[in-house]
N, C-alpha and C positions, 0 to 999 in steps of 0.2 A: 793710326796707320792701318790700312787694309792689307794685312799680310798673313801668310799661312806657312806652316811647317812643311817642308818638302820631304816626302818619304825617302828613305835610303834606297839605293840601287841594290837590286837583288839578282843574283846569278844562281840558277838551279835551286831556288828556294832559300838561298843563304845570303845574308847581307854581305855585300862586297865592300872592301876597303877602298876600292878605286873605281872610277867611272870616267870614261873619256868620250867625247863626241866632237865631230866636226859640224858646226852649225852654219847653215847657209839660208839666208832670207832673200827671196827674190821679190816679194810683195810686202813692203814695210807696213802698209795700211792694216793688213790682217794680223800683224804681230805686235802692234803697239798698244794692245789692251792688256798686256801681261801684268799681273799683280806682283807686288813685292812678296818675296818669300825668303826663308832662311833654312839652314840645315847645319848639321854637325860637321860636315866636310869643310876643309879648307879648299878654296877654288882658285885656279889660275885661268884667266881668259887671255888668249893671245890673238891679236888681230891679224888676219891674212888678207883682209880687204876692208877698206874704210866704210863707214856708214852706221856703225853701231854706237850706242851710248850706254855705258854701264853706270847705273845709279846705285850708290851705296849710302844708305841712311839719308837719302835726300840730296846727296851731292852727285853731280853728273861728271863722268869721266868719258869724253869722246874717245873711242878706241880706234886709232888709225892702224894702217898696215904696219906690222912690226912692233906695235905697242903691247905692253903687258900690264894687266891689273891683277892684284892678288886680293881675294875676298876672304876675310877672317871667318873662322868658325863662328856661327851664330849671328853674323852681320845680316841685316835686312838689305836685300838687293833685288834689282830687276834689270832688264836690258830693253831699250827701245831702239828704233831704227829711223834714220833720216832717208835712207835709200837702200838699194841692194847692198848686202853686207855678208861677211863671212868671218868666223873666228873659230879657234880651237878652244875647247873647254876641258879642263882636267880637274876632277874633284877627287880628293883623297882624305882618308881619315887621319886626324892628328895622331891617332894611336900608333901609326907606323914609327913614330919617333919616341913618344913617352910612355907607351904601354909596356915597353920592354925594360926591365930593371937594369939591363946592361947598357941602356942608352941614357941613364940619368945624367951623365956628363953633358949631353947635348940638350938638356932641358932648357937652358938659357936661350938657345937659338929658336925654340918653339914658342916661348911665352909671348913674343910680339904678335904671333898669328892666332892666339886663342884668347887674347885679352885686348881691351881698348888701349891703343897707344897712338901717339901723334906721328909715328914714323910714316913716311910716304910709302904707299904700296901701288902707286901708278908709275910706270916707267915708259918713257917714249923710246922710239926706235933709236934715236941718237944717244940716249942715256945707256941703252943696252949694248951699244957698239963697243967691241972689245971684250965682251963677255960671251959665254957659250949658252946663255939662256935661250936665245932664239932657236939654235940648233937642237938643244936638249928638248925643248917643247915639241918641236917637230918630230924628233925621234920617239918621244913618248906616244905621240899619235900613231906613228907607223907601227910601233910595237903592239899597241892596242888593237889596231885593225888587222894585223897579220896573225897575232897570237901564236907566235912561234915558240919553240922550246924555251922555257924559263923567261918568258916575256915579262912576268910580274917582277922578277928580280931586276931586270933592266930598267923597268919603269920606276921602281923604288929607288934605285941608284941615281937615276936622272933627277928625280924629285929632290933628293938630298943634295945633289950638285947645284940645283937651282936655289935651294935654301942658302947654301954657302955663298953663291954668287951675289945674292941679294944682300947678305950681311956684309960682304966685302965692299959692295957699292955704298952701303950706309957708312961704313967705317972710312972709306975713301973720302966721303963728303963730310967727315967729322960730325956725324949725327950721334947724339947720345941715345943709347939703347936702354930704355927703362926696364925695371923689374929684374935686371940681372943680379942686383944686390940680394934679391930674395931667393936666389938659386940654392944656396947652401941649406937654408931652412927647408926648401922644397925637396931637395935631395934626401934630407934626413927623414922627411915625412914619407916619401915614396919608398925609401928603403925599409922603413918600419912596416908599411903596408905590405910590401912584398914578402917580408920575412914572417909576418903573422897574418897572412891573408884570411885564414879560416876563422880567426877569432878577433881580428882587429876592430877597434871602435874609433869613432871620431874623437872621443874624449881622451883615449889613451894616446892617440897620435898627437893631439894638441899638447899633452903633457910632455911627450918625448921632445917636442919642438920648443918647449918652454914658453908656450903661448896659452892665453885663455881660450876656452872653448869657442866663445862667440867671435873673437878676433881671428882665430884659426879658421873657423868655418867660412867667414867672409873672405879671408885671404886665399883659401884653397879654391874657392869658386872663381876668384879673380885671376888666379894663376892658371887654372886648367880650363876654365869655361864651363865647368860642370860641378855639381855638388859632390861632397865626399862620398855619400851613399851611392850615387850613380857610378862614380869612378870605381869603387870597390866591387859593385855588382858586375860591372863589365869585366874586370879582371877575374872574378870568380867564374863567370861564364866562359872566359877563355880557358881557364884551367879545366872546367867541366868538358869543354870540347875535346881537349887532349885525351881525357879519360874515356869519353864516348867512343872515340875512334881507335884507342889503343888497348882497351880492356873490355872484358865482358861483364863488368859490374853492372848491377841494376841501376836504373835511373834514380831510385831512392837512395841507394848507397852513394852514388856519385854526388847527389845533392847535399847529403850530410857531410861528405868528405871535403867538399869545396866551400863549406861555410854557410849553406842555406838552411833555414830553420825547418823546412819541410819540402817534400817532393812537389807538392802542389804549388808552393811559392816559387820553387826553382823552375818548374815547367812554365808557369805564367810569365816569369821574367825572361826566360830563354826565348819563348815565342814572341814576346814584345820586341826583343832586340834582334832576333834572327829571322823572324817571320816564318818560323818552322818549329815543330816540337822537337825535343831531344831525340825521341825515337826515330822521327823522320830524318833528322840530321845524321844519326848513326847509320841509318839504312843507305842514305845517299853517299856518305863519305867514307864508310868503312871499305878498305881495299880488300877484295877477295884474296884468300890465300892461293898461291899457285898450285896447280895440280900437276904432279910429275908422272910421267908414264911408268908403269910397273917395270921393275928390273927383271927381265926374262933370262938373264944369263945364268 
């Protein structure tokens, strides 16, 4: 399959967890040569005008007005066009749900979107009737375009509501949701990682879960859509981000404090994930301290 990895969306030099766009095609001929691509984001496509075809791993889903298709993290996909078409595209990082240790209870709701499952992820306008998915998708787009105060919080809340509506739709139709039985083991693994982030290893986590190294390694990738090492590195980078903007510690000290073997290794991985160096990140995101006028009383 002729496919490529799509680069993450970047705002101000920093990888963004969210990217939204309103896509309009007036000339389908010039847009039908698009190649398959994939990315780490989960993606919603909501049709506002018929004419688009969403292809996921070779399967075509004609996207009519009011229809919704969900594309899993890592799925190969592309869009072709029969005529003039328009749709809303919402891409977001799975990390908004499972990168936070406080959200471990919600992991079972994320697994179907980061692993291969037979659950339907295409919904017609009629199937969505009675849900708030259509209005929530439109609100996400409005918030993204206006970028008012706390728009990111509104978007995140709307995405979680869409997750909930999709699960309720599946349950209403008596669909069996796979991988939920693995949730307790997965919660145990993620809790161990979170509590021992600077020293944790894949072997120690497998032992905590009572699994062999090789079985755990394969299961972890199946559950999360990424390797154990990649997952831990991302969490360590998140911790490093907090220290970069809240302390004056050196990059070397922060690297060692968050579990990286050296400053050079940390800088290399940070730049790979964030498209910016730690020093550049600190400079861009550190909030200047307020300067108060001298008290002349």
